[in-house]
PDB file of the backbone (N, CA, C, O) and the ligand in Angstrom, with CONECT records:
HET     ZN  A 101       1
ATOM      1  N   MET A   1       0.771  -1.340  -0.041  1.00  0.00           N
ATOM      2  CA  MET A   1      -0.074  -0.196   0.098  1.00  0.00           C
ATOM      3  C   MET A   1       0.836   1.248  -0.060  1.00  0.00           C
ATOM      4  O   MET A   1       0.686   2.069  -0.965  1.00  0.00           O
ATOM      5  N   GLY A   2       1.676   1.324   0.900  1.00  0.00           N
ATOM      6  CA  GLY A   2       2.670   2.417   0.952  1.00  0.00           C
ATOM      7  C   GLY A   2       3.472   2.510  -0.048  1.00  0.00           C
ATOM      8  O   GLY A   2       3.639   3.610  -0.574  1.00  0.00           O
ATOM      9  N   ASN A   3       4.069   1.486  -0.471  1.00  0.00           N
ATOM     10  CA  ASN A   3       4.962   1.420  -1.803  1.00  0.00           C
ATOM     11  C   ASN A   3       4.079   2.147  -3.254  1.00  0.00           C
ATOM     12  O   ASN A   3       4.493   2.929  -4.110  1.00  0.00           O
ATOM     13  N   ASP A   4       2.919   1.592  -3.094  1.00  0.00           N
ATOM     14  CA  ASP A   4       2.106   1.940  -4.176  1.00  0.00           C
ATOM     15  C   ASP A   4       1.943   3.635  -4.462  1.00  0.00           C
ATOM     16  O   ASP A   4       2.037   4.237  -5.532  1.00  0.00           O
ATOM     17  N   ASN A   5       1.690   4.107  -3.221  1.00  0.00           N
ATOM     18  CA  ASN A   5       1.568   5.689  -3.047  1.00  0.00           C
ATOM     19  C   ASN A   5       2.916   6.325  -3.544  1.00  0.00           C
ATOM     20  O   ASN A   5       2.884   7.381  -4.175  1.00  0.00           O
ATOM     21  N   ILE A   6       4.081   5.698  -3.268  1.00  0.00           N
ATOM     22  CA  ILE A   6       5.381   6.248  -3.739  1.00  0.00           C
ATOM     23  C   ILE A   6       5.518   6.245  -5.276  1.00  0.00           C
ATOM     24  O   ILE A   6       6.085   7.117  -5.935  1.00  0.00           O
ATOM     25  N   PHE A   7       4.776   4.879  -5.857  1.00  0.00           N
ATOM     26  CA  PHE A   7       5.135   5.021  -7.127  1.00  0.00           C
ATOM     27  C   PHE A   7       4.233   5.831  -7.812  1.00  0.00           C
ATOM     28  O   PHE A   7       4.628   6.508  -8.761  1.00  0.00           O
ATOM     29  N   ASN A   8       3.122   5.847  -7.466  1.00  0.00           N
ATOM     30  CA  ASN A   8       2.268   7.013  -7.903  1.00  0.00           C
ATOM     31  C   ASN A   8       2.719   8.231  -8.159  1.00  0.00           C
ATOM     32  O   ASN A   8       2.547   8.818  -9.227  1.00  0.00           O
ATOM     33  N   LYS A   9       3.370   8.703  -7.105  1.00  0.00           N
ATOM     34  CA  LYS A   9       4.021   9.947  -7.088  1.00  0.00           C
ATOM     35  C   LYS A   9       5.067  10.033  -8.109  1.00  0.00           C
ATOM     36  O   LYS A   9       5.205  11.079  -8.742  1.00  0.00           O
ATOM     37  N   LEU A  10       5.909   8.890  -8.346  1.00  0.00           N
ATOM     38  CA  LEU A  10       6.867   8.936  -9.286  1.00  0.00           C
ATOM     39  C   LEU A  10       6.268   9.192 -10.801  1.00  0.00           C
ATOM     40  O   LEU A  10       6.895   9.860 -11.623  1.00  0.00           O
ATOM     41  N   GLU A  11       5.212   8.695 -11.033  1.00  0.00           N
ATOM     42  CA  GLU A  11       4.489   8.796 -12.313  1.00  0.00           C
ATOM     43  C   GLU A  11       3.371   9.920 -12.198  1.00  0.00           C
ATOM     44  O   GLU A  11       2.194   9.927 -12.559  1.00  0.00           O
ATOM     45  N   TRP A  12       4.106  10.798 -11.610  1.00  0.00           N
ATOM     46  CA  TRP A  12       3.444  12.208 -11.526  1.00  0.00           C
ATOM     47  C   TRP A  12       3.320  12.862 -12.815  1.00  0.00           C
ATOM     48  O   TRP A  12       4.130  12.639 -13.715  1.00  0.00           O
ATOM     49  N   SER A  13       2.306  13.687 -12.949  1.00  0.00           N
ATOM     50  CA  SER A  13       1.961  14.124 -14.507  1.00  0.00           C
ATOM     51  C   SER A  13       2.926  15.405 -14.970  1.00  0.00           C
ATOM     52  O   SER A  13       3.320  16.259 -14.176  1.00  0.00           O
ATOM     53  N   CYS A  14       3.181  15.390 -16.146  1.00  0.00           N
ATOM     54  CA  CYS A  14       4.042  16.253 -16.829  1.00  0.00           C
ATOM     55  C   CYS A  14       3.242  17.604 -16.684  1.00  0.00           C
ATOM     56  O   CYS A  14       3.878  18.653 -16.778  1.00  0.00           O
ATOM     57  N   GLN A  15       2.131  17.630 -16.502  1.00  0.00           N
ATOM     58  CA  GLN A  15       1.449  19.018 -16.309  1.00  0.00           C
ATOM     59  C   GLN A  15       1.886  19.739 -14.968  1.00  0.00           C
ATOM     60  O   GLN A  15       2.269  20.904 -14.865  1.00  0.00           O
ATOM     61  N   LYS A  16       1.748  18.815 -13.980  1.00  0.00           N
ATOM     62  CA  LYS A  16       2.147  19.336 -12.650  1.00  0.00           C
ATOM     63  C   LYS A  16       3.743  19.761 -12.566  1.00  0.00           C
ATOM     64  O   LYS A  16       4.197  20.669 -11.869  1.00  0.00           O
ATOM     65  N   ALA A  17       4.428  18.950 -13.379  1.00  0.00           N
ATOM     66  CA  ALA A  17       5.976  19.121 -13.418  1.00  0.00           C
ATOM     67  C   ALA A  17       6.112  20.478 -14.013  1.00  0.00           C
ATOM     68  O   ALA A  17       6.724  21.350 -13.397  1.00  0.00           O
ATOM     69  N   THR A  18       5.592  20.699 -15.142  1.00  0.00           N
ATOM     70  CA  THR A  18       5.882  21.882 -15.983  1.00  0.00           C
ATOM     71  C   THR A  18       5.361  23.177 -15.108  1.00  0.00           C
ATOM     72  O   THR A  18       5.978  24.239 -15.010  1.00  0.00           O
ATOM     73  N   GLU A  19       4.133  22.876 -14.510  1.00  0.00           N
ATOM     74  CA  GLU A  19       3.835  24.134 -13.332  1.00  0.00           C
ATOM     75  C   GLU A  19       4.889  24.289 -12.344  1.00  0.00           C
ATOM     76  O   GLU A  19       5.206  25.426 -11.993  1.00  0.00           O
ATOM     77  N   LEU A  20       5.466  23.264 -11.855  1.00  0.00           N
ATOM     78  CA  LEU A  20       6.420  23.402 -10.741  1.00  0.00           C
ATOM     79  C   LEU A  20       7.833  24.267 -11.462  1.00  0.00           C
ATOM     80  O   LEU A  20       8.494  25.147 -10.910  1.00  0.00           O
ATOM     81  N   ILE A  21       8.011  23.750 -12.719  1.00  0.00           N
ATOM     82  CA  ILE A  21       9.231  24.402 -13.448  1.00  0.00           C
ATOM     83  C   ILE A  21       8.949  26.025 -13.551  1.00  0.00           C
ATOM     84  O   ILE A  21       9.766  26.915 -13.315  1.00  0.00           O
ATOM     85  N   ASP A  22       7.555  26.176 -13.973  1.00  0.00           N
ATOM     86  CA  ASP A  22       7.381  27.762 -14.207  1.00  0.00           C
ATOM     87  C   ASP A  22       7.484  28.440 -12.977  1.00  0.00           C
ATOM     88  O   ASP A  22       7.992  29.561 -12.964  1.00  0.00           O
ATOM     89  N   LYS A  23       6.978  27.797 -11.704  1.00  0.00           N
ATOM     90  CA  LYS A  23       6.949  28.386 -10.475  1.00  0.00           C
ATOM     91  C   LYS A  23       8.338  28.669  -9.985  1.00  0.00           C
ATOM     92  O   LYS A  23       8.664  29.741  -9.474  1.00  0.00           O
ATOM     93  N   LYS A  24       9.125  27.663 -10.167  1.00  0.00           N
ATOM     94  CA  LYS A  24      10.520  27.755  -9.812  1.00  0.00           C
ATOM     95  C   LYS A  24      11.292  28.927 -10.302  1.00  0.00           C
ATOM     96  O   LYS A  24      12.193  29.515  -9.704  1.00  0.00           O
ATOM     97  N   LEU A  25      10.804  29.179 -11.480  1.00  0.00           N
ATOM     98  CA  LEU A  25      11.617  30.483 -12.018  1.00  0.00           C
ATOM     99  C   LEU A  25      11.190  31.817 -11.399  1.00  0.00           C
ATOM    100  O   LEU A  25      11.857  32.837 -11.570  1.00  0.00           O
ATOM    101  N   VAL A  26      10.155  31.790 -10.736  1.00  0.00           N
ATOM    102  CA  VAL A  26       9.611  33.062 -10.092  1.00  0.00           C
ATOM    103  C   VAL A  26       9.923  32.936  -8.388  1.00  0.00           C
ATOM    104  O   VAL A  26      10.531  33.833  -7.805  1.00  0.00           O
ATOM    105  N   ILE A  27       9.515  31.930  -7.808  1.00  0.00           N
ATOM    106  CA  ILE A  27       9.696  31.720  -6.561  1.00  0.00           C
ATOM    107  C   ILE A  27      10.437  30.288  -6.091  1.00  0.00           C
ATOM    108  O   ILE A  27      10.425  29.301  -6.826  1.00  0.00           O
ATOM    109  N   LYS A  28      11.034  30.299  -4.873  1.00  0.00           N
ATOM    110  CA  LYS A  28      11.537  29.284  -4.647  1.00  0.00           C
ATOM    111  C   LYS A  28      10.851  28.229  -4.144  1.00  0.00           C
ATOM    112  O   LYS A  28      10.155  28.445  -3.152  1.00  0.00           O
ATOM    113  N   LEU A  29      10.900  26.783  -4.753  1.00  0.00           N
ATOM    114  CA  LEU A  29      10.157  25.633  -4.468  1.00  0.00           C
ATOM    115  C   LEU A  29      10.173  25.093  -2.996  1.00  0.00           C
ATOM    116  O   LEU A  29      11.224  25.176  -2.360  1.00  0.00           O
ATOM    117  N   SER A  30       9.186  24.610  -2.493  1.00  0.00           N
ATOM    118  CA  SER A  30       9.405  23.928  -1.178  1.00  0.00           C
ATOM    119  C   SER A  30      10.247  22.546  -1.282  1.00  0.00           C
ATOM    120  O   SER A  30      10.433  21.991  -2.365  1.00  0.00           O
ATOM    121  N   PHE A  31      10.667  22.118  -0.227  1.00  0.00           N
ATOM    122  CA  PHE A  31      11.596  21.010  -0.288  1.00  0.00           C
ATOM    123  C   PHE A  31      10.972  19.805  -0.847  1.00  0.00           C
ATOM    124  O   PHE A  31      11.634  18.939  -1.420  1.00  0.00           O
ATOM    125  N   LYS A  32       9.581  19.739  -0.669  1.00  0.00           N
ATOM    126  CA  LYS A  32       8.963  18.567  -1.198  1.00  0.00           C
ATOM    127  C   LYS A  32       8.614  18.744  -2.725  1.00  0.00           C
ATOM    128  O   LYS A  32       8.567  17.755  -3.457  1.00  0.00           O
ATOM    129  N   GLU A  33       8.391  19.908  -3.157  1.00  0.00           N
ATOM    130  CA  GLU A  33       7.968  20.317  -4.574  1.00  0.00           C
ATOM    131  C   GLU A  33       9.497  19.911  -5.310  1.00  0.00           C
ATOM    132  O   GLU A  33       9.650  19.162  -6.275  1.00  0.00           O
ATOM    133  N   ASN A  34      10.384  20.522  -4.670  1.00  0.00           N
ATOM    134  CA  ASN A  34      11.743  20.330  -5.495  1.00  0.00           C
ATOM    135  C   ASN A  34      12.089  18.929  -5.559  1.00  0.00           C
ATOM    136  O   ASN A  34      12.566  18.428  -6.577  1.00  0.00           O
ATOM    137  N   LEU A  35      11.858  18.280  -4.490  1.00  0.00           N
ATOM    138  CA  LEU A  35      12.043  16.540  -4.715  1.00  0.00           C
ATOM    139  C   LEU A  35      11.141  16.015  -5.657  1.00  0.00           C
ATOM    140  O   LEU A  35      11.692  15.312  -6.503  1.00  0.00           O
ATOM    141  N   GLN A  36       9.887  16.144  -5.775  1.00  0.00           N
ATOM    142  CA  GLN A  36       8.911  15.783  -6.649  1.00  0.00           C
ATOM    143  C   GLN A  36       9.570  16.160  -8.122  1.00  0.00           C
ATOM    144  O   GLN A  36       9.702  15.293  -8.985  1.00  0.00           O
ATOM    145  N   LEU A  37       9.907  17.313  -8.294  1.00  0.00           N
ATOM    146  CA  LEU A  37      10.415  17.781  -9.606  1.00  0.00           C
ATOM    147  C   LEU A  37      11.414  17.182 -10.159  1.00  0.00           C
ATOM    148  O   LEU A  37      11.519  16.928 -11.359  1.00  0.00           O
ATOM    149  N   LYS A  38      12.403  16.862  -9.066  1.00  0.00           N
ATOM    150  CA  LYS A  38      13.630  16.156  -9.292  1.00  0.00           C
ATOM    151  C   LYS A  38      13.469  14.779  -9.764  1.00  0.00           C
ATOM    152  O   LYS A  38      14.067  14.303 -10.729  1.00  0.00           O
ATOM    153  N   VAL A  39      12.638  14.184  -9.037  1.00  0.00           N
ATOM    154  CA  VAL A  39      12.283  12.685  -9.289  1.00  0.00           C
ATOM    155  C   VAL A  39      11.673  12.522 -10.612  1.00  0.00           C
ATOM    156  O   VAL A  39      12.006  11.556 -11.299  1.00  0.00           O
ATOM    157  N   HIS A  40      10.694  13.487 -11.095  1.00  0.00           N
ATOM    158  CA  HIS A  40      10.096  13.503 -12.104  1.00  0.00           C
ATOM    159  C   HIS A  40      10.969  13.785 -13.439  1.00  0.00           C
ATOM    160  O   HIS A  40      10.731  13.178 -14.483  1.00  0.00           O
ATOM    161  N   LYS A  41      11.957  14.714 -13.333  1.00  0.00           N
ATOM    162  CA  LYS A  41      12.915  15.020 -14.312  1.00  0.00           C
ATOM    163  C   LYS A  41      13.910  13.793 -14.547  1.00  0.00           C
ATOM    164  O   LYS A  41      14.586  13.674 -15.569  1.00  0.00           O
ATOM    165  N   GLY A  42      13.921  12.891 -13.475  1.00  0.00           N
ATOM    166  CA  GLY A  42      14.902  11.808 -13.563  1.00  0.00           C
ATOM    167  C   GLY A  42      14.290  10.783 -14.406  1.00  0.00           C
ATOM    168  O   GLY A  42      15.091   9.993 -14.905  1.00  0.00           O
ATOM    169  N   ILE A  43      13.096  10.621 -14.669  1.00  0.00           N
ATOM    170  CA  ILE A  43      12.347   9.599 -15.481  1.00  0.00           C
ATOM    171  C   ILE A  43      11.604  10.467 -16.867  1.00  0.00           C
ATOM    172  O   ILE A  43      10.872   9.819 -17.614  1.00  0.00           O
ATOM    173  N   CYS A  44      11.817  11.755 -17.100  1.00  0.00           N
ATOM    174  CA  CYS A  44      11.134  12.343 -18.085  1.00  0.00           C
ATOM    175  C   CYS A  44      11.802  13.192 -18.838  1.00  0.00           C
ATOM    176  O   CYS A  44      11.992  14.346 -18.456  1.00  0.00           O
ATOM    177  N   ASP A  45      12.243  12.743 -19.994  1.00  0.00           N
ATOM    178  CA  ASP A  45      13.091  13.784 -21.000  1.00  0.00           C
ATOM    179  C   ASP A  45      12.370  14.904 -21.208  1.00  0.00           C
ATOM    180  O   ASP A  45      12.988  15.958 -21.062  1.00  0.00           O
ATOM    181  N   ALA A  46      11.102  14.975 -21.544  1.00  0.00           N
ATOM    182  CA  ALA A  46      10.276  16.068 -21.929  1.00  0.00           C
ATOM    183  C   ALA A  46      10.276  17.306 -21.049  1.00  0.00           C
ATOM    184  O   ALA A  46      10.443  18.482 -21.373  1.00  0.00           O
ATOM    185  N   CYS A  47      10.052  16.768 -19.869  1.00  0.00           N
ATOM    186  CA  CYS A  47      10.241  18.016 -18.620  1.00  0.00           C
ATOM    187  C   CYS A  47      11.715  18.459 -18.462  1.00  0.00           C
ATOM    188  O   CYS A  47      11.982  19.593 -18.063  1.00  0.00           O
ATOM    189  N   ARG A  48      12.560  17.659 -18.742  1.00  0.00           N
ATOM    190  CA  ARG A  48      13.956  18.279 -18.684  1.00  0.00           C
ATOM    191  C   ARG A  48      14.195  19.152 -19.674  1.00  0.00           C
ATOM    192  O   ARG A  48      14.795  20.206 -19.459  1.00  0.00           O
ATOM    193  N   THR A  49      13.744  18.798 -20.885  1.00  0.00           N
ATOM    194  CA  THR A  49      13.687  19.838 -22.029  1.00  0.00           C
ATOM    195  C   THR A  49      13.156  20.966 -21.586  1.00  0.00           C
ATOM    196  O   THR A  49      13.784  22.021 -21.672  1.00  0.00           O
ATOM    197  N   TYR A  50      11.908  20.898 -21.042  1.00  0.00           N
ATOM    198  CA  TYR A  50      11.012  21.990 -20.804  1.00  0.00           C
ATOM    199  C   TYR A  50      11.763  23.039 -19.979  1.00  0.00           C
ATOM    200  O   TYR A  50      11.785  24.234 -20.273  1.00  0.00           O
ATOM    201  N   GLU A  51      12.438  22.438 -18.816  1.00  0.00           N
ATOM    202  CA  GLU A  51      12.926  23.356 -17.971  1.00  0.00           C
ATOM    203  C   GLU A  51      14.259  24.074 -18.600  1.00  0.00           C
ATOM    204  O   GLU A  51      14.539  25.243 -18.336  1.00  0.00           O
ATOM    205  N   LYS A  52      14.997  23.302 -19.402  1.00  0.00           N
ATOM    206  CA  LYS A  52      16.097  24.037 -20.094  1.00  0.00           C
ATOM    207  C   LYS A  52      15.641  25.186 -20.811  1.00  0.00           C
ATOM    208  O   LYS A  52      16.095  26.304 -20.571  1.00  0.00           O
ATOM    209  N   GLN A  53      14.679  24.950 -21.763  1.00  0.00           N
ATOM    210  CA  GLN A  53      14.169  25.941 -22.486  1.00  0.00           C
ATOM    211  C   GLN A  53      13.551  27.148 -21.812  1.00  0.00           C
ATOM    212  O   GLN A  53      13.688  28.288 -22.254  1.00  0.00           O
ATOM    213  N   SER A  54      12.828  26.829 -20.663  1.00  0.00           N
ATOM    214  CA  SER A  54      12.288  27.990 -19.907  1.00  0.00           C
ATOM    215  C   SER A  54      13.347  28.651 -19.270  1.00  0.00           C
ATOM    216  O   SER A  54      13.246  29.874 -19.184  1.00  0.00           O
ATOM    217  N   ARG A  55      14.192  28.188 -18.874  1.00  0.00           N
ATOM    218  CA  ARG A  55      15.456  29.134 -18.169  1.00  0.00           C
ATOM    219  C   ARG A  55      16.143  29.922 -19.392  1.00  0.00           C
ATOM    220  O   ARG A  55      16.390  31.120 -19.250  1.00  0.00           O
ATOM    221  N   LEU A  56      16.438  29.294 -20.530  1.00  0.00           N
ATOM    222  CA  LEU A  56      17.012  29.858 -21.664  1.00  0.00           C
ATOM    223  C   LEU A  56      16.099  31.363 -22.057  1.00  0.00           C
ATOM    224  O   LEU A  56      16.500  32.511 -22.251  1.00  0.00           O
ATOM    225  N   LEU A  57      14.839  30.814 -22.066  1.00  0.00           N
ATOM    226  CA  LEU A  57      13.788  31.960 -22.527  1.00  0.00           C
ATOM    227  C   LEU A  57      13.839  33.034 -21.574  1.00  0.00           C
ATOM    228  O   LEU A  57      14.028  34.194 -21.939  1.00  0.00           O
ATOM    229  N   GLN A  58      13.663  32.673 -20.246  1.00  0.00           N
ATOM    230  CA  GLN A  58      13.832  33.778 -19.206  1.00  0.00           C
ATOM    231  C   GLN A  58      14.943  34.628 -19.325  1.00  0.00           C
ATOM    232  O   GLN A  58      14.836  35.846 -19.176  1.00  0.00           O
ATOM    233  N   ASN A  59      16.188  33.969 -19.628  1.00  0.00           N
ATOM    234  CA  ASN A  59      17.380  34.717 -19.601  1.00  0.00           C
ATOM    235  C   ASN A  59      17.374  35.735 -20.780  1.00  0.00           C
ATOM    236  O   ASN A  59      17.820  36.874 -20.645  1.00  0.00           O
ATOM    237  N   VAL A  60      16.849  35.269 -21.934  1.00  0.00           N
ATOM    238  CA  VAL A  60      16.827  36.148 -23.126  1.00  0.00           C
ATOM    239  C   VAL A  60      15.835  37.218 -22.896  1.00  0.00           C
ATOM    240  O   VAL A  60      16.055  38.370 -23.271  1.00  0.00           O
ATOM    241  N   LEU A  61      14.670  36.846 -22.248  1.00  0.00           N
ATOM    242  CA  LEU A  61      13.786  37.975 -22.102  1.00  0.00           C
ATOM    243  C   LEU A  61      14.198  38.975 -20.917  1.00  0.00           C
ATOM    244  O   LEU A  61      13.711  40.105 -20.942  1.00  0.00           O
ATOM    245  N   GLU A  62      15.037  38.629 -19.920  1.00  0.00           N
ATOM    246  CA  GLU A  62      15.407  39.565 -19.133  1.00  0.00           C
ATOM    247  C   GLU A  62      16.544  40.575 -19.625  1.00  0.00           C
ATOM    248  O   GLU A  62      16.660  41.749 -19.274  1.00  0.00           O
ATOM    249  N   ASP A  63      17.399  39.832 -20.557  1.00  0.00           N
ATOM    250  CA  ASP A  63      18.570  40.686 -21.232  1.00  0.00           C
ATOM    251  C   ASP A  63      17.728  41.740 -22.207  1.00  0.00           C
ATOM    252  O   ASP A  63      18.154  42.877 -22.409  1.00  0.00           O
ATOM    253  N   HIS A  64      16.667  41.319 -22.707  1.00  0.00           N
ATOM    254  CA  HIS A  64      16.016  42.069 -23.844  1.00  0.00           C
ATOM    255  C   HIS A  64      15.291  43.314 -23.139  1.00  0.00           C
ATOM    256  O   HIS A  64      15.351  44.475 -23.541  1.00  0.00           O
ATOM    257  N   LEU A  65      14.543  42.821 -21.928  1.00  0.00           N
ATOM    258  CA  LEU A  65      13.926  43.878 -21.223  1.00  0.00           C
ATOM    259  C   LEU A  65      14.942  44.965 -20.605  1.00  0.00           C
ATOM    260  O   LEU A  65      14.618  46.151 -20.544  1.00  0.00           O
ATOM    261  N   LEU A  66      16.134  44.516 -20.171  1.00  0.00           N
ATOM    262  CA  LEU A  66      17.153  45.381 -19.686  1.00  0.00           C
ATOM    263  C   LEU A  66      17.721  46.296 -20.797  1.00  0.00           C
ATOM    264  O   LEU A  66      18.018  47.472 -20.583  1.00  0.00           O
ATOM    265  N   LYS A  67      17.844  45.726 -21.918  1.00  0.00           N
ATOM    266  CA  LYS A  67      18.316  46.551 -23.064  1.00  0.00           C
ATOM    267  C   LYS A  67      17.160  47.600 -23.343  1.00  0.00           C
ATOM    268  O   LYS A  67      17.526  48.774 -23.410  1.00  0.00           O
ATOM    269  N   ILE A  68      15.906  47.349 -23.504  1.00  0.00           N
ATOM    270  CA  ILE A  68      14.980  48.197 -23.728  1.00  0.00           C
ATOM    271  C   ILE A  68      14.826  49.341 -22.628  1.00  0.00           C
ATOM    272  O   ILE A  68      14.543  50.501 -22.929  1.00  0.00           O
ATOM    273  N   ASN A  69      14.989  49.002 -21.626  1.00  0.00           N
ATOM    274  CA  ASN A  69      14.957  49.992 -20.497  1.00  0.00           C
ATOM    275  C   ASN A  69      16.048  50.968 -20.504  1.00  0.00           C
ATOM    276  O   ASN A  69      15.885  52.140 -20.165  1.00  0.00           O
ATOM    277  N   ILE A  70      17.158  50.476 -20.893  1.00  0.00           N
ATOM    278  CA  ILE A  70      18.513  51.443 -20.986  1.00  0.00           C
ATOM    279  C   ILE A  70      18.300  52.350 -22.271  1.00  0.00           C
ATOM    280  O   ILE A  70      18.631  53.535 -22.299  1.00  0.00           O
ATOM    281  N   GLU A  71      17.781  51.754 -23.211  1.00  0.00           N
ATOM    282  CA  GLU A  71      17.474  52.509 -24.537  1.00  0.00           C
ATOM    283  C   GLU A  71      16.440  53.668 -24.211  1.00  0.00           C
ATOM    284  O   GLU A  71      16.631  54.834 -24.556  1.00  0.00           O
ATOM    285  N   ASN A  72      15.379  53.252 -23.544  1.00  0.00           N
ATOM    286  CA  ASN A  72      14.452  54.274 -23.362  1.00  0.00           C
ATOM    287  C   ASN A  72      15.009  55.267 -22.389  1.00  0.00           C
ATOM    288  O   ASN A  72      14.673  56.432 -22.601  1.00  0.00           O
ATOM    289  N   ILE A  73      15.735  55.058 -21.442  1.00  0.00           N
ATOM    290  CA  ILE A  73      16.220  56.170 -20.499  1.00  0.00           C
ATOM    291  C   ILE A  73      17.156  57.104 -21.341  1.00  0.00           C
ATOM    292  O   ILE A  73      17.087  58.327 -21.221  1.00  0.00           O
ATOM    293  N   LYS A  74      17.969  56.536 -22.136  1.00  0.00           N
ATOM    294  CA  LYS A  74      18.961  57.405 -22.961  1.00  0.00           C
ATOM    295  C   LYS A  74      18.019  58.348 -23.990  1.00  0.00           C
ATOM    296  O   LYS A  74      18.183  59.559 -24.136  1.00  0.00           O
ATOM    297  N   ILE A  75      17.230  57.722 -24.516  1.00  0.00           N
ATOM    298  CA  ILE A  75      16.280  58.526 -25.631  1.00  0.00           C
ATOM    299  C   ILE A  75      15.540  59.631 -24.725  1.00  0.00           C
ATOM    300  O   ILE A  75      15.400  60.735 -25.250  1.00  0.00           O
ATOM    301  N   ILE A  76      15.117  59.471 -23.593  1.00  0.00           N
ATOM    302  CA  ILE A  76      14.345  60.406 -22.687  1.00  0.00           C
ATOM    303  C   ILE A  76      15.255  61.504 -22.384  1.00  0.00           C
ATOM    304  O   ILE A  76      14.999  62.659 -22.721  1.00  0.00           O
ATOM    305  N   SER A  77      16.324  61.166 -21.746  1.00  0.00           N
ATOM    306  CA  SER A  77      17.325  62.192 -21.168  1.00  0.00           C
ATOM    307  C   SER A  77      18.140  62.974 -22.282  1.00  0.00           C
ATOM    308  O   SER A  77      18.575  64.106 -22.071  1.00  0.00           O
ATOM    309  N   ASN A  78      18.302  62.365 -23.364  1.00  0.00           N
ATOM    310  CA  ASN A  78      19.206  62.953 -24.618  1.00  0.00           C
ATOM    311  C   ASN A  78      18.404  63.995 -25.549  1.00  0.00           C
ATOM    312  O   ASN A  78      18.882  65.004 -26.067  1.00  0.00           O
ATOM    313  N   ASN A  79      17.138  63.551 -25.643  1.00  0.00           N
ATOM    314  CA  ASN A  79      16.233  64.462 -26.627  1.00  0.00           C
ATOM    315  C   ASN A  79      15.020  65.076 -25.853  1.00  0.00           C
ATOM    316  O   ASN A  79      15.004  66.271 -25.561  1.00  0.00           O
ATOM    317  N   ASP A  80      14.134  64.327 -25.570  1.00  0.00           N
ATOM    318  CA  ASP A  80      12.799  64.772 -24.995  1.00  0.00           C
ATOM    319  C   ASP A  80      13.048  65.664 -23.740  1.00  0.00           C
ATOM    320  O   ASP A  80      12.501  66.762 -23.636  1.00  0.00           O
ATOM    321  N   LEU A  81      13.784  65.226 -22.905  1.00  0.00           N
ATOM    322  CA  LEU A  81      14.056  65.781 -21.591  1.00  0.00           C
ATOM    323  C   LEU A  81      14.680  67.236 -21.857  1.00  0.00           C
ATOM    324  O   LEU A  81      14.196  68.274 -21.406  1.00  0.00           O
ATOM    325  N   LYS A  82      15.695  67.162 -22.565  1.00  0.00           N
ATOM    326  CA  LYS A  82      16.398  68.488 -22.915  1.00  0.00           C
ATOM    327  C   LYS A  82      15.625  69.586 -23.330  1.00  0.00           C
ATOM    328  O   LYS A  82      15.612  70.698 -22.803  1.00  0.00           O
ATOM    329  N   ILE A  83      14.858  69.137 -24.494  1.00  0.00           N
ATOM    330  CA  ILE A  83      13.929  70.107 -25.136  1.00  0.00           C
ATOM    331  C   ILE A  83      12.918  70.524 -24.135  1.00  0.00           C
ATOM    332  O   ILE A  83      12.541  71.695 -24.100  1.00  0.00           O
ATOM    333  N   ASN A  84      12.491  69.688 -23.372  1.00  0.00           N
ATOM    334  CA  ASN A  84      11.434  69.973 -22.287  1.00  0.00           C
ATOM    335  C   ASN A  84      12.103  71.060 -21.255  1.00  0.00           C
ATOM    336  O   ASN A  84      11.463  72.067 -20.952  1.00  0.00           O
ATOM    337  N   ILE A  85      13.172  70.863 -20.824  1.00  0.00           N
ATOM    338  CA  ILE A  85      13.894  71.797 -20.077  1.00  0.00           C
ATOM    339  C   ILE A  85      14.321  73.093 -20.604  1.00  0.00           C
ATOM    340  O   ILE A  85      14.417  74.076 -19.869  1.00  0.00           O
ATOM    341  N   LEU A  86      14.602  73.127 -21.952  1.00  0.00           N
ATOM    342  CA  LEU A  86      14.997  74.414 -22.604  1.00  0.00           C
ATOM    343  C   LEU A  86      13.690  75.085 -22.887  1.00  0.00           C
ATOM    344  O   LEU A  86      13.725  76.314 -22.948  1.00  0.00           O
ATOM    345  N   ASN A  87      12.564  74.495 -23.068  1.00  0.00           N
ATOM    346  CA  ASN A  87      11.378  75.154 -23.305  1.00  0.00           C
ATOM    347  C   ASN A  87      10.885  75.844 -22.058  1.00  0.00           C
ATOM    348  O   ASN A  87      10.294  76.920 -22.145  1.00  0.00           O
ATOM    349  N   HIS A  88      11.150  75.158 -20.706  1.00  0.00           N
ATOM    350  CA  HIS A  88      10.843  75.703 -19.578  1.00  0.00           C
ATOM    351  C   HIS A  88      11.552  76.862 -19.299  1.00  0.00           C
ATOM    352  O   HIS A  88      11.029  77.844 -18.773  1.00  0.00           O
ATOM    353  N   ILE A  89      12.835  76.788 -19.658  1.00  0.00           N
ATOM    354  CA  ILE A  89      13.577  77.998 -19.353  1.00  0.00           C
ATOM    355  C   ILE A  89      13.301  79.044 -19.961  1.00  0.00           C
ATOM    356  O   ILE A  89      13.242  80.098 -19.328  1.00  0.00           O
ATOM    357  N   ASN A  90      13.051  79.008 -21.417  1.00  0.00           N
ATOM    358  CA  ASN A  90      12.889  79.836 -22.330  1.00  0.00           C
ATOM    359  C   ASN A  90      11.193  80.553 -22.006  1.00  0.00           C
ATOM    360  O   ASN A  90      10.931  81.709 -22.337  1.00  0.00           O
ATOM    361  N   GLU A  91      10.405  79.840 -21.474  1.00  0.00           N
ATOM    362  CA  GLU A  91       9.144  80.332 -21.125  1.00  0.00           C
ATOM    363  C   GLU A  91       9.297  81.245 -19.789  1.00  0.00           C
ATOM    364  O   GLU A  91       8.433  82.083 -19.532  1.00  0.00           O
ATOM    365  N   LYS A  92      10.250  81.085 -19.079  1.00  0.00           N
ATOM    366  CA  LYS A  92      10.346  81.833 -17.654  1.00  0.00           C
ATOM    367  C   LYS A  92      11.146  83.077 -18.127  1.00  0.00           C
ATOM    368  O   LYS A  92      11.110  84.052 -17.376  1.00  0.00           O
ATOM    369  N   LYS A  93      11.768  83.157 -19.123  1.00  0.00           N
ATOM    370  CA  LYS A  93      12.633  84.475 -19.538  1.00  0.00           C
ATOM    371  C   LYS A  93      11.498  85.634 -19.683  1.00  0.00           C
ATOM    372  O   LYS A  93      11.822  86.780 -19.994  1.00  0.00           O
TER     373      LYS A  93
HETATM  374 ZN    ZN A 101       7.340  15.176 -17.646  1.00  0.00          ZN2+
END
């Protein structure tokens, strides 16, 4: 009986595994969740690949967002902001 339960947990669904993989990218998993995911990845190629791709995608996304933010800041400070300040000064004269 007890052993059956353990084996059921080993054959834990890919859907639950991918949910935990997504969750893991945002917050830290509990010890139990981590263990369940580890056991599942040990027997499932698809979920191992899914985790790799999720991590890669997240890294690319973070890099991309960082670059966009830096570009936006440059555009604002170099052009629009300067013009705004100059306009403001001229109005006060
Ligand atoms: Zn799986």
